[in-house]
N, C-alpha and C positions, 0 to 999 in steps of 0.2 A: 553818624550812619553813612554807609557808602552806597545805599540803594540809589539807583539811577532813576530820578523822578522826571519823567517826561510829561506828566500831566500838569495842568495849571492848578496849583494849590493856592488858596486864598486865606488871608488872615480874616478875623472876624470883621474888622473895619472895612477891608476891601470887599468882602462878600456883602456887607450891608449896603455899600454904595452901588454894588452891581445888581442887587436883588430888585426885581420888579415888585416884590411883595415886602418891601423893607420894613413896614410897620410891624410885621409879624416876627421880625428878627429877635424880638425879646424872648422867643422860645425857639432858638436856632436849630434844635434837633429836628424839628418837624416842618420848618418853613419850606416854601415851594421850590425855589430855584437851586438850592444847594444841599449837598450831603455833608453832614458833620463827621469828619474822620476822628476828631479828638479835640481837646481844648485848643482853640485858636487855629484850627486847621479845617478848611472846607474845600470841597470840590464841586463843580457844577453837576447837578443831577443828570443832565444830558450826557456829560462825559462819563460819569460814573456808571450809568446804565449800559454804556457800550463796552465796558471793560469785562474781561473774563473773571471767573470766580477766583482763580489763583492770584491774579493781579490785584483784585480788590482786597484779598486777604493780606497780601504783602504791604499794601498801602496802610491798612489798619495797624499792622505790626510796626511799621515805620513811625506812625503817629504815636503809638503807645510808647515806643522806645525813646521818643523825644521828651516824654513827660516824666519818665522814671529813670533812675540811675542804674544802668546796665541790667535790665530785666533779662531773665533766662527763659527763652522760648522752648517749649517741649512738645511732645506728641506730634500731632499733624502739623502744627505751625512750624515746628523745627524741621519736620520732613520736607515741607514746602521750601523753607529757606535754604535747606541743604541740597536741594535739587533732586529729591527722590520722587519717583512716580507715586501718585496717590489716586485712589478711585473717587474719593469724596473730599470736598473742601468744607471744613466746619464753619458754621455761622459766626462763632466766636473765636478769637485768638486764644491760644492755650499757652499759659505761662506757669513757671514754677514760682510759687509764692508760699511764704511761711505764715502770713497773716495780713491783717489790714483790710481795708475796704477794697472792693473789686468793682470796676466799671461794668456797665451792663453788657458791653461787647467783649468781655474778657471771661475766660473760664480758668479758674485757679486749679492748679494741680499740686496736691500736698501729700501724695503717697510717698512712702519712704524711698522707693526706688528712684523716683524723679528727683527728690530732694538730695539724694546722695550721688546722682549721676555726674560724670565728668562733663566738662563743657568745651566748646570750641567756637570760633568765629566763622560764620558763613562768608562766602565771597561778597555778599552785600553788607557785611558788617554786623549781622545779627548775632548776638550771643545765644547759642543753642546748646542743648544737651548733645553729647557726642553721638556719632553715627550709630554705634552699636546700642547705646542707651535709648536713642530715639526709636530705632527699629523695635527694640524690646518693649518699650512703652506702647507703641502702636499695636504690636502683636497682642499684647495683654488686654487692651481695651477696645479693639475693633473687632469686626467680624473676621474669622480666621482667614478667609480668602483675601480680604483687604490687607491684612498683615503680611500675608505671603507675597503679595504684589510689592509691598514696600521693601521687604527683605530681599527679594530677588533683584529689585532695582538697585539696591545698595551694592549687591555682589556684582552685578553686570557692569555697573559704572566704575567698579574698582575703588569704591569709597571705603570698603572694609574687606579684609580677607575672610575666606570661608571659615577657617578654624577659630578666628577671634569671635565671629558672629555666632558660630555654633556653640561655643563655650558660654557666651553671654546668654543665649536663649535657654540653654540647658540648666543654667543657674538661676532661672527666673524665680522671683518670690512666689509664694503659694498662689495668690490670686492671679489667674491667667497662665499658670505654669503649664497646664495641659495643652493649651493652644500654642504656647511658646515651644514646647517640645515637639508638637506636631509639625510646626513650621520648620524647626531645625532638622527634622527627619526627612523632609521632602524638598527643601529649597534647592535651587539650582542657579549657578551663575550664568547659565547659557540662555536664559529667557531675556529677549531683547526689548520687550514691551509688556505692559499690563495685559494686552490681548494674548500674547504668547504664554504668559503665566497662567491665565485662565483657561486657555486651550489645553495646555499640558495637564492642568488639574482635571479638566473634563475627561481627557483620555485616561488618566490614572483612575478616575472614578469608575470608568468602564472596565477596569481590570486589564487595560492594555499597557504595553511597555514601550512608550515612544522614545526613540533615539533623537536627541536634539542636534540641530546644526550639522547634519550629515552632508558630506560633500559627495555629490553624484556628478561625475564628469566636471563640467565647468560651473555647475550650480551648487549652491549650498541651500538645503531645504530646512524649513522650520522643524518638521518632525517626520520621522520615517518609522512606519510600523513594519519591521523587517519580516515578521511572520506572514504578513498578508501582501507584501509588496505594495504598500499604500504610502503615499506621501500626503501629509496633512499640512496645509498652509493656512496661517491666520491671515485673512484678507481684510486688513485695516483700511479705513477710509483715508488715512493720512497719505498713503502712497499715490492717491489720485488728486491731491490738492495743489500739485505743482511745486511744492517746497523742495523737491529733489532735482529741480531743473528740467523735468519732463512733463509734457502735456498729458492729460488723461489718455489721449489716443496713443501716444508713444508708450505709455505705461502698459496699456492693454496689449499692444503689439508685442512688446518684450515678454509680457506674461504668457501670451499664446505661444511664442517661440520656445519659451522655457518648458511649458507643459508638453508641447509636441516632442521635444527632446526626451523628457522623462517618460512619456508614453512609449516612445521607440525603444527605451531601455527596459520596458516591461513593468513600469510603475503605473499605478492608478493614482490620479491626483484628486484630492478632496479639499475644497476650499471652505473654510468656516469663517463666518463673520462675527462681529460683536454681538449681534442679535442671537446667533446660534449658541454662543458660549456663555452668554449672560442672561438674556431675556427669555428665550425659548429653547432650552437645551435639548428638548425632544427633537427639534429640527436637526441638530447635529447627529443625533442617533439615527434618524432616517437617512441622512446623507451617507453615513458610514455603512448602514445596512444595505444600501444600494450597491456597495462595492464588496459584498460577500463577507463582511465581518459578521461572525455568528452573533445571534442575540445574547447579550451578556446581562447579568444581573446589574441593574442600575443602583449602585450603593453609593452612599456618601463616604468618600475616603476619610473625611474629617470625623464623622460620627463613628466610623469603624475604628479609626485610630484612637479616639477617646475611650471607646469601650475596651480596646486592647490594653491601653495604659492602666485603666482602672482594675482590670482583671489581673 
């Protein structure tokens, strides 16, 4: 495996010597100081608790891959290993298996589509189902908007071309085929983050026609509602955490200059947050209503799409 392990990983003997509760090491899965990653691999519980969900999942995948000969990771595990954006990280690693016993932290996938999927190596050396097969499997078994996030992530990052993914989704096996066709029909390579994917879906749900990544003077905006001269921006917290080399104050100053320019050009700027587009979508409706967007029927594009397909 090529995964870069920066954490301190212990063998059973090393963990036993380091444990303040060494006598309970006879049942190492539950003893106090360490988290068991797999046979003969342990990490301090304090270090484990500080890790993010995605990193925890990758460490479990790494430990599993050391126990078995070239396991093929699928579904959300493959999506994480291949660098796709996901909304949820599963508690269990997901692998393609044809039989045999399965550890408690592993979820076996034995559906025909997964078993016949092409494979490739991730940058970290994990053997995974191919990009298009991974997207299809996620779309078929996750909530539709979660599958859409993964599909648009693959397109935006250039990991698969639009036509290839479209054909794969449209040829989905029967189970999950309606969701796959729905995603194929609305996916876009222009969504740059899960937040933008969900913002676009919300606008489509409202019956609006957002234009993505429109250039207005020196600025490129997330969405433009041309009929109403409204710019909609997804306001993610990531831009304020300093990872782009700007302090929160500098980010806010640039944001104000940007909005001032857009207003001078006759645009109204509406900023939507993660809470607006995921948790309390009615807040987004209120923000848009304040800018003279007429009240529209709040319909679920997904439900409407499924009904149309069935008819």
